[in-house]
DSSP file (Angstrom, degrees, kcal/mol; ACC not computed):
  #  RESIDUE AA STRUCTURE BP1 BP2  ACC     N-H-->O    O-->H-N    N-H-->O    O-->H-N    TCO  KAPPA ALPHA  PHI   PSI    X-CA   Y-CA   Z-CA
    1    1 A M     >        0   0    0      0, 0.0     4,-1.6     0, 0.0     5,-0.1   0.000 360.0 360.0 360.0  80.3    0.0    0.0    0.0
    2    2 A G  H  >  +     0   0    0      1,-0.2     4,-2.3     2,-0.2     5,-0.2   0.864 360.0  55.9 -65.2 -38.0    2.2    2.8   -1.3
    3    3 A W  H  > S+     0   0    0      1,-0.2     4,-2.5     2,-0.2    -1,-0.2   0.866 105.6  52.6 -64.6 -34.8   -0.5    5.4   -1.2
    4    4 A L  H  > S+     0   0    0      2,-0.2     4,-2.5     1,-0.2    -1,-0.2   0.915 110.0  47.2 -67.0 -43.3   -1.1    4.7    2.5
    5    5 A H  H  X S+     0   0    0     -4,-1.6     4,-2.3     2,-0.2    -2,-0.2   0.908 113.3  48.9 -65.1 -41.7    2.6    5.2    3.4
    6    6 A R  H  X S+     0   0    0     -4,-2.3     4,-2.5     2,-0.2    -2,-0.2   0.910 112.3  48.2 -65.0 -41.8    2.7    8.4    1.3
    7    7 A L  H  X S+     0   0    0     -4,-2.5     4,-2.5     2,-0.2    -2,-0.2   0.912 111.2  50.7 -64.3 -42.2   -0.4    9.7    3.0
    8    8 A D  H  X S+     0   0    0     -4,-2.5     4,-2.2     1,-0.2    -2,-0.2   0.908 111.9  47.4 -61.7 -42.9    0.9    8.8    6.4
    9    9 A R  H  X S+     0   0    0     -4,-2.3     4,-2.3     2,-0.2    -2,-0.2   0.900 110.3  52.5 -65.5 -41.0    4.2   10.6    5.7
   10   10 A L  H  X S+     0   0    0     -4,-2.5     4,-2.4     2,-0.2    -2,-0.2   0.925 109.8  48.3 -61.1 -45.3    2.4   13.7    4.3
   11   11 A I  H  X S+     0   0    0     -4,-2.5     4,-2.6     1,-0.2     5,-0.2   0.920 110.6  52.2 -60.7 -43.4    0.3   13.9    7.5
   12   12 A G  H  X S+     0   0    0     -4,-2.2     4,-2.4     1,-0.2    -1,-0.2   0.886 109.7  48.8 -59.5 -40.0    3.5   13.6    9.6
   13   13 A Q  H  X S+     0   0    0     -4,-2.3     4,-2.3     2,-0.2    -1,-0.2   0.885 110.7  50.3 -68.5 -38.7    5.1   16.4    7.6
   14   14 A I  H  X S+     0   0    0     -4,-2.4     4,-2.5     2,-0.2    -2,-0.2   0.929 112.9  46.3 -63.9 -44.7    2.1   18.6    8.1
   15   15 A V  H  X S+     0   0    0     -4,-2.6     4,-1.5     1,-0.2    -2,-0.2   0.912 112.3  50.7 -63.3 -42.9    2.1   18.0   11.9
   16   16 A A  H  < S+     0   0    0     -4,-2.4     4,-0.5    -5,-0.2    -1,-0.2   0.889 113.2  45.6 -63.9 -38.9    5.8   18.6   12.1
   17   17 A A  H >< S+     0   0    0     -4,-2.3     3,-1.1     1,-0.2     4,-0.2   0.901 110.1  54.2 -70.3 -40.0    5.5   21.9   10.2
   18   18 A A  H >< S+     0   0    0     -4,-2.5     3,-1.8     1,-0.3     4,-0.3   0.779  93.4  69.8 -67.8 -26.5    2.5   23.0   12.3
   19   19 A Q  G >< S+     0   0    0     -4,-1.5     3,-1.2     1,-0.3     4,-0.3   0.812  90.9  62.5 -62.5 -25.8    4.3   22.5   15.6
   20   20 A W  G X  S+     0   0    0     -3,-1.1     3,-0.9    -4,-0.5    -1,-0.3   0.624  83.3  78.0 -74.8 -11.6    6.5   25.5   14.7
   21   21 A L  G <> S+     0   0    0     -3,-1.8     4,-1.8    -4,-0.2    -1,-0.3   0.718  78.6  73.4 -67.3 -18.8    3.5   27.7   14.7
   22   22 A A  H <> S+     0   0    0     -3,-1.2     4,-2.5    -4,-0.3    -1,-0.2   0.864  90.3  57.8 -62.9 -35.3    3.7   27.7   18.5
   23   23 A L  H <> S+     0   0    0     -3,-0.9     4,-2.3    -4,-0.3    -1,-0.2   0.965 109.7  39.1 -65.6 -53.8    6.7   30.0   18.5
   24   24 A P  H  > S+     0   0    0      0, 0.0     4,-2.7     0, 0.0    -1,-0.2   0.856 114.6  57.2 -65.3 -29.3    5.2   32.9   16.6
   25   25 A L  H  X S+     0   0    0     -4,-1.8     4,-2.3     2,-0.2    -2,-0.2   0.949 109.4  43.4 -62.3 -48.7    2.0   32.4   18.5
   26   26 A V  H  X S+     0   0    0     -4,-2.5     4,-2.4     2,-0.2    -1,-0.2   0.903 113.9  52.2 -63.6 -41.2    3.8   32.8   21.8
   27   27 A L  H  X S+     0   0    0     -4,-2.3     4,-2.5    -5,-0.2    -2,-0.2   0.926 110.5  47.3 -61.2 -45.5    5.8   35.8   20.5
   28   28 A L  H  X S+     0   0    0     -4,-2.7     4,-1.1     2,-0.2    -1,-0.2   0.892 111.4  50.6 -65.8 -39.0    2.6   37.6   19.3
   29   29 A L  H  X S+     0   0    0     -4,-2.3     4,-0.5    -5,-0.2     3,-0.3   0.910 113.0  47.1 -62.4 -40.9    0.9   36.9   22.6
   30   30 A F  H >< S+     0   0    0     -4,-2.4     3,-0.6     1,-0.2    -2,-0.2   0.893 110.4  52.6 -65.8 -40.6    3.9   38.3   24.5
   31   31 A L  H 3X S+     0   0    0     -4,-2.5     4,-2.6     1,-0.2     5,-0.3   0.674  87.8  80.7 -74.2 -17.0    4.2   41.4   22.2
   32   32 A Q  H 3X S+     0   0    0     -4,-1.1     4,-2.2    -3,-0.3    -1,-0.2   0.907  92.5  48.3 -59.3 -42.3    0.6   42.5   22.6
   33   33 A W  H <X S+     0   0    0     -3,-0.6     4,-3.1    -4,-0.5     5,-0.4   0.970 114.9  42.1 -65.2 -53.9    1.2   44.2   25.9
   34   34 A P  H  >>S+     0   0    0      0, 0.0     5,-2.3     0, 0.0     4,-2.2   0.886 115.0  52.2 -62.6 -34.5    4.3   46.2   24.9
   35   35 A L  I  <>S+     0   0    0     -4,-2.6     6,-2.5     3,-0.2     5,-0.8   0.910 116.2  40.0 -64.7 -40.0    2.8   47.1   21.6
   36   36 A R  I  <5S+     0   0    0     -4,-2.2    -1,-0.2    -5,-0.3    -3,-0.2   0.931 128.3  28.5 -73.4 -46.5   -0.4   48.4   23.3
   37   37 A D  I  <5S+     0   0    0     -4,-3.1    -2,-0.2    -5,-0.2    -1,-0.1   0.772 133.5  24.1 -93.1 -27.3    1.2   50.2   26.3
   38   38 A I  I  <5S+     0   0    0     -4,-2.2    -3,-0.2    -5,-0.4    -2,-0.1   0.856 132.8  30.5-103.2 -53.6    4.7   51.2   25.1
   39   39 A V  I   <S-     0   0    0     -5,-2.3    -3,-0.2     2,-0.2    -4,-0.2   0.786  90.1-146.2 -76.9 -27.6    4.5   51.5   21.3
   40   40 A R      < +     0   0    0     -5,-0.8     2,-0.3    -6,-0.5    -4,-0.2   0.868  66.6  63.3  60.3  40.5    0.8   52.5   21.4
   41   41 A G  S    S+     0   0    0     -6,-2.5    -1,-0.2     3,-0.0    -2,-0.2  -0.953  76.1  38.5-176.6 161.9    0.1   50.7   18.2
   42   42 A Y  S  > S+     0   0    0     -2,-0.3     4,-2.1     1,-0.1     5,-0.1   0.435  71.7 116.0  71.3   3.3   -0.1   47.4   16.3
   43   43 A S  H  > S+     0   0    0     -8,-0.3     4,-2.2     1,-0.2     5,-0.1   0.882  77.5  50.1 -69.7 -34.7   -1.4   45.4   19.2
   44   44 A R  H  > S+     0   0    0      2,-0.2     4,-2.5     1,-0.2    -1,-0.2   0.867 110.1  50.3 -70.0 -34.8   -4.7   44.7   17.4
   45   45 A E  H  > S+     0   0    0      2,-0.2     4,-2.6     1,-0.2     5,-0.2   0.903 110.4  49.7 -67.4 -40.3   -2.7   43.6   14.3
   46   46 A A  H  X S+     0   0    0     -4,-2.1     4,-2.3     2,-0.2    -2,-0.2   0.895 111.3  50.1 -63.6 -39.3   -0.6   41.3   16.5
   47   47 A N  H  X S+     0   0    0     -4,-2.2     4,-2.1     2,-0.2    -2,-0.2   0.925 110.9  48.2 -64.6 -45.1   -3.8   39.9   18.0
   48   48 A D  H  X S+     0   0    0     -4,-2.5     4,-1.8     2,-0.2    -2,-0.2   0.926 113.4  46.7 -62.6 -45.1   -5.4   39.3   14.6
   49   49 A L  H  X S+     0   0    0     -4,-2.6     4,-2.5     1,-0.2    -1,-0.2   0.891 110.5  53.9 -64.2 -38.4   -2.3   37.5   13.3
   50   50 A G  H  X S+     0   0    0     -4,-2.3     4,-2.6    -5,-0.2    -1,-0.2   0.874 105.9  52.9 -62.0 -37.6   -2.1   35.5   16.6
   51   51 A Q  H  X S+     0   0    0     -4,-2.1     4,-2.3     2,-0.2    -1,-0.2   0.891 109.2  49.1 -65.1 -39.1   -5.7   34.4   16.0
   52   52 A I  H  X S+     0   0    0     -4,-1.8     4,-2.0     2,-0.2    -2,-0.2   0.946 113.6  45.4 -63.8 -48.5   -4.8   33.2   12.5
   53   53 A I  H  X S+     0   0    0     -4,-2.5     4,-2.6     1,-0.2    -2,-0.2   0.900 112.3  51.9 -63.4 -40.9   -1.8   31.3   13.7
   54   54 A F  H  X S+     0   0    0     -4,-2.6     4,-2.8     2,-0.2     5,-0.3   0.912 107.9  51.7 -62.3 -42.7   -3.8   29.8   16.6
   55   55 A A  H  X S+     0   0    0     -4,-2.3     4,-2.1     1,-0.2    -1,-0.2   0.916 112.9  44.8 -61.2 -43.4   -6.5   28.6   14.3
   56   56 A L  H  X S+     0   0    0     -4,-2.0     4,-1.5     2,-0.2    -1,-0.2   0.903 113.6  50.8 -66.6 -41.1   -4.0   26.8   12.1
   57   57 A F  H  X S+     0   0    0     -4,-2.6     4,-1.9     1,-0.2    -2,-0.2   0.927 113.3  43.9 -62.1 -47.0   -2.2   25.4   15.0
   58   58 A V  H  X S+     0   0    0     -4,-2.8     4,-1.2     1,-0.2    -1,-0.2   0.874 106.8  61.3 -67.9 -37.1   -5.3   24.0   16.6
   59   59 A A  H  < S+     0   0    0     -4,-2.1     4,-0.4    -5,-0.3    -1,-0.2   0.875 115.7  32.3 -57.8 -38.1   -6.6   22.6   13.3
   60   60 A V  H  X S+     0   0    0     -4,-1.5     4,-2.1    -3,-0.2     3,-0.3   0.731 105.8  72.3 -91.0 -24.3   -3.5   20.4   13.0
   61   61 A S  H  X S+     0   0    0     -4,-1.9     4,-2.5     1,-0.2     5,-0.2   0.787  89.1  61.9 -66.2 -26.5   -3.0   19.7   16.7
   62   62 A I  H  X S+     0   0    0     -4,-1.2     4,-1.8     2,-0.2    -1,-0.2   0.940 109.3  41.1 -62.7 -46.0   -6.1   17.4   16.9
   63   63 A T  H  > S+     0   0    0     -4,-0.4     4,-2.8    -3,-0.3    -2,-0.2   0.868 111.8  56.7 -69.1 -36.0   -4.5   15.1   14.4
   64   64 A A  H  X S+     0   0    0     -4,-2.1     4,-1.8     1,-0.2    -2,-0.2   0.918 108.5  47.2 -60.7 -42.5   -1.1   15.5   16.1
   65   65 A A  H  X>S+     0   0    0     -4,-2.5     5,-2.6     2,-0.2     6,-0.9   0.893 111.7  50.7 -65.9 -39.4   -2.7   14.3   19.4
   66   66 A T  H ><5S+     0   0    0     -4,-1.8     3,-1.1     4,-0.2    -2,-0.2   0.925 110.2  49.2 -63.4 -44.1   -4.4   11.4   17.7
   67   67 A R  H 3<5S+     0   0    0     -4,-2.8    -1,-0.2     1,-0.3    -2,-0.2   0.837 110.3  51.5 -64.6 -32.3   -1.1   10.3   16.1
   68   68 A A  H 3<5S-     0   0    0     -4,-1.8    -1,-0.3    -5,-0.2    -2,-0.2   0.552 114.0-119.7 -81.5  -6.9    0.6   10.5   19.4
   69   69 A G  T <<5S+     0   0    0     -3,-1.1    -3,-0.2    -4,-0.5    -2,-0.1   0.725  87.3 107.1  77.0  21.3   -2.0    8.4   21.0
   70   70 A T      < +     0   0    0     -5,-2.6     2,-0.5    -6,-0.2    -4,-0.2   0.385  58.2  79.5-111.1   2.1   -3.1   11.0   23.4
   71   71 A H  S    S-     0   0    0     -6,-0.9     3,-0.1     1,-0.2    -2,-0.1  -0.944 111.0 -13.2-116.6 128.3   -6.4   12.1   21.9
   72   72 A L  S    S+     0   0    0     -2,-0.5     2,-0.8     1,-0.2    -1,-0.2   0.845  89.1 148.0  54.6  37.9   -9.6   10.1   22.4
   73   73 A A        -     0   0    0     -3,-0.2     2,-1.6    -4,-0.0    -1,-0.2  -0.872  32.5-169.5-108.6 103.1   -7.6    7.1   23.8
   74   74 A A     >  +     0   0    0     -2,-0.8     4,-0.7     1,-0.2     3,-0.2  -0.671  26.3 158.5 -88.0  83.6   -9.6    5.2   26.3
   75   75 A D  H  >  +     0   0    0     -2,-1.6     4,-1.9     1,-0.2    -1,-0.2   0.689  42.3  84.4 -86.5 -22.9   -6.6    3.2   27.4
   76   76 A T  H  4 S+     0   0    0      1,-0.2     4,-0.2     2,-0.2    -1,-0.2   0.907 106.6  24.1 -55.4 -51.9   -7.4    1.9   30.8
   77   77 A L  H >4 S+     0   0    0      1,-0.2     3,-1.6    -3,-0.2     4,-0.3   0.854 117.1  63.1 -80.2 -35.8   -9.4   -1.1   29.8
   78   78 A A  H >< S+     0   0    0     -4,-0.7     3,-1.5     1,-0.3    -2,-0.2   0.722  84.8  75.2 -66.7 -20.9   -7.8   -1.5   26.4
   79   79 A Q  T 3< S+     0   0    0     -4,-1.9    -1,-0.3     1,-0.3    -2,-0.1   0.785  93.0  55.5 -60.8 -25.3   -4.3   -2.2   27.8
   80   80 A R  T <  S+     0   0    0     -3,-1.6    -1,-0.3    -4,-0.2    -2,-0.2   0.643  93.1  91.2 -81.1 -14.6   -5.5   -5.7   28.8
   81   81 A Y  S <  S-     0   0    0     -3,-1.5    81,-0.0    -4,-0.3     2,-0.0  -0.406  88.3 -96.8 -80.8 157.2   -6.5   -6.4   25.2
   82   82 A A     >  -     0   0    0      1,-0.1     4,-2.3    -2,-0.1     5,-0.2  -0.308  36.6-109.5 -65.9 156.8   -4.3   -8.1   22.6
   83   83 A V  H  > S+     0   0    0      1,-0.2     4,-2.4     2,-0.2     5,-0.2   0.907 119.3  50.3 -57.3 -45.9   -2.4   -5.7   20.2
   84   84 A R  H  > S+     0   0    0      1,-0.2     4,-2.3     2,-0.2    -1,-0.2   0.877 109.3  51.8 -63.4 -36.7   -4.6   -6.9   17.2
   85   85 A T  H  > S+     0   0    0      2,-0.2     4,-2.4     1,-0.2    -1,-0.2   0.918 109.4  49.6 -65.8 -43.2   -7.7   -6.3   19.2
   86   86 A R  H  X S+     0   0    0     -4,-2.3     4,-2.3     1,-0.2    -2,-0.2   0.902 111.5  49.4 -61.7 -41.2   -6.6   -2.7   20.1
   87   87 A H  H  X S+     0   0    0     -4,-2.4     4,-2.4     2,-0.2    -1,-0.2   0.887 110.0  50.9 -66.8 -37.7   -5.8   -2.0   16.5
   88   88 A R  H  X S+     0   0    0     -4,-2.3     4,-2.7     2,-0.2    -2,-0.2   0.909 110.5  49.4 -64.8 -40.8   -9.2   -3.4   15.4
   89   89 A L  H  X S+     0   0    0     -4,-2.4     4,-2.7     2,-0.2    -2,-0.2   0.901 111.0  49.7 -64.3 -40.6  -10.9   -1.1   17.9
   90   90 A K  H  X S+     0   0    0     -4,-2.3     4,-2.2     2,-0.2    -2,-0.2   0.911 112.0  48.5 -62.8 -42.1   -8.9    1.9   16.7
   91   91 A R  H  X S+     0   0    0     -4,-2.4     4,-2.4     2,-0.2    -2,-0.2   0.917 112.4  48.2 -63.7 -44.6   -9.9    1.0   13.1
   92   92 A L  H  X S+     0   0    0     -4,-2.7     4,-2.8     1,-0.2     5,-0.4   0.911 111.1  50.3 -63.6 -43.5  -13.5    0.7   14.1
   93   93 A G  H  X>S+     0   0    0     -4,-2.7     5,-1.9     1,-0.2     4,-1.9   0.889 111.8  48.1 -61.8 -39.9  -13.5    4.0   16.0
   94   94 A A  I  <>S+     0   0    0     -4,-2.2     5,-2.9     3,-0.2    -2,-0.2   0.911 116.4  43.4 -66.6 -41.9  -11.9    5.8   13.0
   95   95 A A  I  <5S+     0   0    0     -4,-2.4    -2,-0.2    -5,-0.2    -1,-0.2   0.880 126.0  29.3 -73.3 -38.7  -14.5    4.3   10.6
   96   96 A L  I  <5S+     0   0    0     -4,-2.8    -3,-0.2    -5,-0.2    -2,-0.2   0.655 135.1  18.7 -99.6 -17.3  -17.6    4.8   12.7
   97   97 A G  I  X5S+     0   0    0     -4,-1.9     4,-1.7    -5,-0.4    -3,-0.2   0.765 124.0  36.2-116.5 -61.5  -16.8    7.8   14.7
   98   98 A I  I  ><S+     0   0    0     -5,-1.9     4,-2.7     2,-0.2     5,-0.2   0.940 116.2  48.3 -68.7 -50.4  -13.9   10.0   13.5
   99   99 A L  H  ><S+     0   0    0     -5,-2.9     4,-2.4     1,-0.2     5,-0.2   0.931 113.5  45.5 -61.7 -49.0  -14.5    9.7    9.7
  100  100 A P  H  > S+     0   0    0      0, 0.0     4,-2.3     0, 0.0    -1,-0.2   0.909 114.0  50.7 -61.7 -38.7  -18.2   10.5    9.7
  101  101 A W  H  X S+     0   0    0     -4,-1.7     4,-2.4     2,-0.2    -2,-0.2   0.943 112.0  46.1 -62.3 -47.3  -17.7   13.4   12.1
  102  102 A A  H  X S+     0   0    0     -4,-2.7     4,-2.4     1,-0.2    -1,-0.2   0.879 112.3  50.7 -65.7 -37.9  -15.0   14.9   10.0
  103  103 A L  H  X S+     0   0    0     -4,-2.4     4,-2.4    -5,-0.2     5,-0.2   0.899 109.6  51.6 -64.9 -39.9  -17.0   14.5    6.8
  104  104 A F  H  X S+     0   0    0     -4,-2.3     4,-3.3    -5,-0.2     5,-0.3   0.937 110.4  48.1 -60.1 -46.8  -20.0   16.1    8.5
  105  105 A V  H  X S+     0   0    0     -4,-2.4     4,-1.9     1,-0.2    -2,-0.2   0.921 110.9  52.1 -60.0 -44.2  -17.8   19.1    9.5
  106  106 A L  H  < S+     0   0    0     -4,-2.4    -1,-0.2     1,-0.2    -2,-0.2   0.925 118.6  34.9 -58.9 -47.5  -16.4   19.4    6.0
  107  107 A F  H >< S+     0   0    0     -4,-2.4     3,-0.9     1,-0.2     4,-0.4   0.859 115.7  53.5 -79.8 -35.9  -19.9   19.5    4.4
  108  108 A A  H 3< S+     0   0    0     -4,-3.3     4,-0.3    -5,-0.2     3,-0.3   0.825 112.3  45.7 -68.1 -30.5  -21.7   21.4    7.1
  109  109 A A  T 3X S+     0   0    0     -4,-1.9     4,-2.9    -5,-0.3     5,-0.3   0.415  83.1 103.6 -91.3   1.6  -19.1   24.2    7.0
  110  110 A K  H <> S+     0   0    0     -3,-0.9     4,-2.7     1,-0.2     5,-0.3   0.910  82.3  43.3 -52.8 -51.9  -19.0   24.4    3.1
  111  111 A G  H  > S+     0   0    0     -4,-0.4     4,-2.1    -3,-0.3     5,-0.3   0.914 116.4  46.8 -62.8 -44.2  -21.1   27.6    2.8
  112  112 A I  H  > S+     0   0    0     -4,-0.3     4,-1.8     2,-0.2    -2,-0.2   0.935 117.4  42.0 -63.7 -47.8  -19.4   29.4    5.6
  113  113 A V  H  X S+     0   0    0     -4,-2.9     4,-2.7     2,-0.2     5,-0.3   0.944 115.5  47.7 -68.4 -48.7  -15.9   28.6    4.5
  114  114 A L  H  X S+     0   0    0     -4,-2.7     4,-2.8    -5,-0.3     5,-0.2   0.905 113.2  47.1 -63.7 -41.8  -16.4   29.1    0.8
  115  115 A S  H  X S+     0   0    0     -4,-2.1     4,-1.9    -5,-0.3    -1,-0.2   0.895 113.8  49.0 -67.2 -37.3  -18.2   32.5    1.2
  116  116 A S  H  X>S+     0   0    0     -4,-1.8     5,-2.4    -5,-0.3     4,-0.6   0.925 115.6  42.5 -66.1 -44.5  -15.5   33.7    3.6
  117  117 A V  H ><5S+     0   0    0     -4,-2.7     3,-0.8     3,-0.2    -2,-0.2   0.914 112.7  53.3 -68.5 -42.4  -12.6   32.6    1.3
  118  118 A R  H 3<5S+     0   0    0     -4,-2.8    -1,-0.2    -5,-0.3    -2,-0.2   0.882 116.7  38.8 -59.4 -39.2  -14.4   33.9   -1.8
  119  119 A E  H 3<5S-     0   0    0     -4,-1.9    -1,-0.3    -5,-0.2    -2,-0.2   0.496 104.1-129.5 -88.6  -4.6  -14.8   37.3   -0.2
  120  120 A L  T <<5 -     0   0    0     -3,-0.8    10,-0.2    -4,-0.6    -3,-0.2   0.962  36.0-141.3  48.4  55.6  -11.4   37.2    1.5
  121  121 A E      < -     0   0    0     -5,-2.4    11,-1.7     9,-0.1    10,-0.7  -0.119  13.6-147.1 -53.6 136.0  -13.2   38.1    4.7
  122  122 A A  B     -A  129   0A   0      9,-0.2    -1,-0.1     8,-0.2     6,-0.1  -0.542  34.9 -77.8 -98.1 167.3  -11.5   40.6    7.0
  123  123 A F     >  -     0   0    0      5,-3.0     4,-2.3    -2,-0.2     5,-0.1  -0.469  40.1-135.5 -64.5 133.4  -11.6   40.7   10.8
  124  124 A P  T  4 S+     0   0    0      0, 0.0    -1,-0.1     0, 0.0    -2,-0.0   0.813  98.1  40.7 -66.2 -30.6  -14.9   42.3   11.8
  125  125 A D  T  4 S+     0   0    0      1,-0.1    -2,-0.0     3,-0.1    -3,-0.0   0.867 131.3  20.8 -85.1 -37.8  -13.5   44.6   14.5
  126  126 A T  T  4 S-     0   0    0      2,-0.1    -1,-0.1   -82,-0.1   -81,-0.0   0.609  87.5-133.9-108.4 -15.3  -10.3   45.8   12.9
  127  127 A Y     <  +     0   0    0     -4,-2.3    -5,-0.0     1,-0.2    -2,-0.0   0.652  52.7 152.0  63.0  16.3  -11.0   45.2    9.2
  128  128 A N        -     0   0    0     -5,-0.1    -5,-3.0     1,-0.1     3,-0.5  -0.516  49.2-107.6 -70.9 145.6   -7.5   43.6    9.0
  129  129 A P  B    S+A  122   0A   0      0, 0.0    -7,-0.2     0, 0.0    -8,-0.1  -0.315  88.9  59.3 -71.8 157.5   -7.3   41.0    6.2
  130  130 A G    >>  +     0   0    0     -9,-0.6     3,-1.5   -10,-0.2     4,-0.7   0.375  52.9 120.2 114.0  -4.7   -7.0   37.3    6.9
  131  131 A Y  H >> S+     0   0    0    -10,-0.7     4,-1.2    -3,-0.5     3,-0.8   0.827  72.9  66.7 -61.9 -29.2  -10.2   36.4    8.9
  132  132 A F  H 3> S+     0   0    0    -11,-1.7     4,-2.5     1,-0.2    -1,-0.3   0.781  90.1  64.2 -61.6 -26.5  -11.0   33.9    6.1
  133  133 A V  H <> S+     0   0    0     -3,-1.5     4,-1.7   -12,-0.2    -1,-0.2   0.871  98.2  54.7 -65.5 -36.0   -7.9   31.9    7.1
  134  134 A I  H <X S+     0   0    0     -3,-0.8     4,-0.5    -4,-0.7    -1,-0.2   0.917 111.5  43.4 -63.8 -42.8   -9.5   31.1   10.4
  135  135 A K  H >X S+     0   0    0     -4,-1.2     3,-1.0     1,-0.2     4,-0.7   0.877 111.7  53.7 -70.9 -36.4  -12.6   29.8    8.7
  136  136 A A  H 3X S+     0   0    0     -4,-2.5     4,-2.1     1,-0.2     3,-0.5   0.791  96.0  69.0 -66.7 -26.7  -10.5   27.9    6.2
  137  137 A A  H 3X S+     0   0    0     -4,-1.7     4,-2.7     1,-0.2    -1,-0.2   0.782  89.7  63.4 -62.1 -26.2   -8.7   26.3    9.1
  138  138 A L  H <X S+     0   0    0     -3,-1.0     4,-2.2    -4,-0.5    -1,-0.2   0.917 105.6  43.9 -62.6 -43.0  -11.9   24.4    9.9
  139  139 A W  H  X S+     0   0    0     -4,-0.7     4,-3.0    -3,-0.5     5,-0.2   0.893 110.6  55.0 -68.3 -39.5  -11.6   22.7    6.6
  140  140 A L  H  X S+     0   0    0     -4,-2.1     4,-2.5     1,-0.2     5,-0.3   0.942 108.9  48.8 -56.9 -46.7   -7.9   22.1    7.1
  141  141 A M  H  X S+     0   0    0     -4,-2.7     4,-2.4     1,-0.2    -2,-0.2   0.943 113.2  46.4 -57.8 -49.1   -8.8   20.4   10.4
  142  142 A A  H  X S+     0   0    0     -4,-2.2     4,-2.6     1,-0.2    -2,-0.2   0.903 113.1  49.1 -62.8 -42.1  -11.4   18.2    8.8
  143  143 A I  H  X S+     0   0    0     -4,-3.0     4,-2.5     2,-0.2    -1,-0.2   0.913 113.0  45.7 -66.4 -42.8   -9.2   17.2    5.9
  144  144 A V  H  X S+     0   0    0     -4,-2.5     4,-2.3    -5,-0.2    -1,-0.2   0.886 113.5  50.1 -68.8 -37.1   -6.3   16.3    8.0
  145  145 A V  H  X S+     0   0    0     -4,-2.4     4,-2.5    -5,-0.3    -2,-0.2   0.910 111.1  49.5 -65.5 -41.8   -8.6   14.3   10.4
  146  146 A I  H  X S+     0   0    0     -4,-2.6     4,-2.4     2,-0.2    -2,-0.2   0.931 110.8  49.8 -61.1 -46.0  -10.1   12.5    7.4
  147  147 A A  H  X S+     0   0    0     -4,-2.5     4,-2.0     1,-0.2    -2,-0.2   0.919 112.2  47.1 -60.1 -44.3   -6.6   11.6    6.1
  148  148 A Q  H  X S+     0   0    0     -4,-2.3     4,-2.6     1,-0.2    -1,-0.2   0.886 110.0  53.5 -66.0 -37.9   -5.5   10.3    9.5
  149  149 A A  H  X S+     0   0    0     -4,-2.5     4,-2.5     2,-0.2    -1,-0.2   0.909 108.1  50.4 -62.5 -41.2   -8.7    8.3    9.8
  150  150 A L  H  X S+     0   0    0     -4,-2.4     4,-2.4     2,-0.2    -2,-0.2   0.904 110.3  49.5 -63.1 -41.0   -8.1    6.7    6.4
  151  151 A V  H  X S+     0   0    0     -4,-2.0     4,-1.4     1,-0.2    -2,-0.2   0.934 113.2  46.8 -61.7 -45.1   -4.5    5.8    7.5
  152  152 A D  H  < S+     0   0    0     -4,-2.6    -2,-0.2     1,-0.2    -1,-0.2   0.864 114.1  47.8 -66.0 -36.0   -5.9    4.3   10.7
  153  153 A I  H  < S+     0   0    0     -4,-2.5    -1,-0.2     1,-0.2    -2,-0.2   0.915 120.7  34.3 -70.8 -43.2   -8.6    2.3    8.9
  154  154 A F  H  < S+     0   0    0     -4,-2.4    -2,-0.2    -5,-0.2    -1,-0.2   0.486  84.9 117.3 -97.3  -3.4   -6.4    0.9    6.1
  155  155 A R  S  < S-     0   0    0     -4,-1.4   -64,-0.0    -5,-0.2    -4,-0.0  -0.454  75.5-106.5 -63.0 132.9   -3.2    0.4    8.1
  156  156 A P        -     0   0    0      0, 0.0    -1,-0.1     0, 0.0     3,-0.1  -0.291  34.8-109.7 -61.5 144.9   -2.4   -3.4    8.2
  157  157 A L        -     0   0    0      1,-0.1   -73,-0.1    -3,-0.1   -74,-0.0  -0.394  43.3 -89.8 -69.1 151.1   -3.0   -5.1   11.5
  158  158 A P        -     0   0    0      0, 0.0    -1,-0.1     0, 0.0   -71,-0.0  -0.291  34.6-124.5 -61.0 150.6    0.1   -6.3   13.4
  159  159 A A  S    S+     0   0    0     -3,-0.1     2,-0.3     2,-0.0    -2,-0.1   0.927  87.3  46.1 -67.5 -48.1    1.3   -9.8   12.5
  160  160 A D  S    S-     0   0    0      1,-0.0     2,-1.2     2,-0.0   -76,-0.1  -0.756  75.6-130.6-107.1 149.0    1.3  -11.4   15.9
  161  161 A D              0   0    0     -2,-0.3   -79,-0.1     1,-0.2    -2,-0.0  -0.716 360.0 360.0 -96.6  85.1   -1.4  -11.3   18.6
  162  162 A V              0   0    0     -2,-1.2    -1,-0.2   -81,-0.0   -80,-0.0   0.411 360.0 360.0 -99.5 360.0    0.6  -10.3   21.7
């Protein structure tokens, strides 16, 4: 399954790239106070940019947590199950829970996301450009979650039942 391996690697690269968004996010959060009180300007722009970065970071962090096994993992009872059983449960959860939810989000948000992107919607309070990126991040989240669900569903089961 070459496509599965390529998709898994692509998701890994997206997650690895998104983790670096934490640095500018923290910097922008830190700079808001000095920009507002010392420079007396640009704090709202820093806030708007921080919101964009935060939306992108959170959109990918859900999949990052899932890949790390720290998201939606009811591990207490499952630790007693065989490895193959745990993988089957993960596959079932992805197919019956995660994938339908992400597809619903993708289709339910279609009108909101497309109109915002088409209009290049600005922030309502400041009229700074870029608010559409926050709404597009919803689709990014759904697409990355769908891709990870497909990897989890079609990943081969482990060979031995330990």
